[in-house]
N, C-alpha and C positions, 0 to 999 in steps of 0.2 A: 580407485577414484573413477567416477563417472562425469561425463560432460553433459551439461543441461543447458539448452538453448531457451532461455526465459522468454525472449520475444516470440519465439515460434510457438511455445506452449500458450502464451497469452493470446496469440492470433487465433489459435484452434479451439479456445475455450467456447463453449456453446452460448455463453451469456456474459455480457459486460458486468463488471463489479461483483462477479462471483469467483471467489479465489479457489485455486487448486493447490493442494500441498505438493511441493516438489522434494521434500525431504525433512527429516528430523535429525537435530543435533542434541543428544541428551533429551531434556525436557523442552527444547526449543523447536517450534514449527516454522518452516520456511514455505511461504505461500506466494503464488504470482497471480495477478489478475490483470485484466484489460480495463483501462479507464475509457470512457467514451464522451466526455464533455459534460455529462449531467451532473447536477448537484446531488449530493448525498446528505441526509439530514444529520443534525448534530447527534453524537453519541459519546459515551464514555465507557471504558472497560475497567474491570477490577485488576487489570494487569497492565504493564508497560509494553509498548510496542515500538518498533522501528519501522519507518516508512522509507523505503529506498526507491527513488525514481531510476529505473533502468534506462528508459528513454521517454521523452515527452516532457510534460509539465504537470505538477500537482499544485493546485491552489487550496490552501487550508485556511480556516479560521480556528485559532487555538486560544482559548481565554480571551476572546474578543480582539485578538491581534491577527492580522492577515500575514500569512506566510507563503511564499512561493518557492517551490523546489524544481530544479530542472535536472537534466541528464546527469546522473552520478551523485546526486546529492541525497542526504539522508536526514530524516527529522525523528528525533526520539520523543515520543509522547509518553509522559509519566502515568502511572496508574490513576484512574478516576479523574483524568483531565478531559474536560468537554472539548470536543473538536468536531469540525465538519468539513466536508470536501465542497469547495465552491465550484460553480459552474466554469467550464473551460479546462477542466483537468482531463488530459488524454494522454495515451501511451501505455507503457508497461510499468506496473508497480509491483515491488517486492515487499512483503509483509513478514516481519520477524516478531514472534510473540510466543508465549508459553504454549505448549501443545494442549 
């Protein structure tokens, strides 16, 4: 087993909102990224994903409903669900989705 410092990895990423894989579990990819307060356009994926806030805050709109996540909270986005990151989201985010 190895130890991974998610906050440190996110801080050292060359670009905000660009994730880096930190591991695979079977067919599941674990990625980390740094949020910088910017809004990210609405998107949908053909797969489900989990969004886990390591630290900071994530402001989402999911199916026209506002959702705010803080440290240690996770949101499961079903496949094909439209969602967008709202302005003010900052900190470290862990993404869990198919590889």
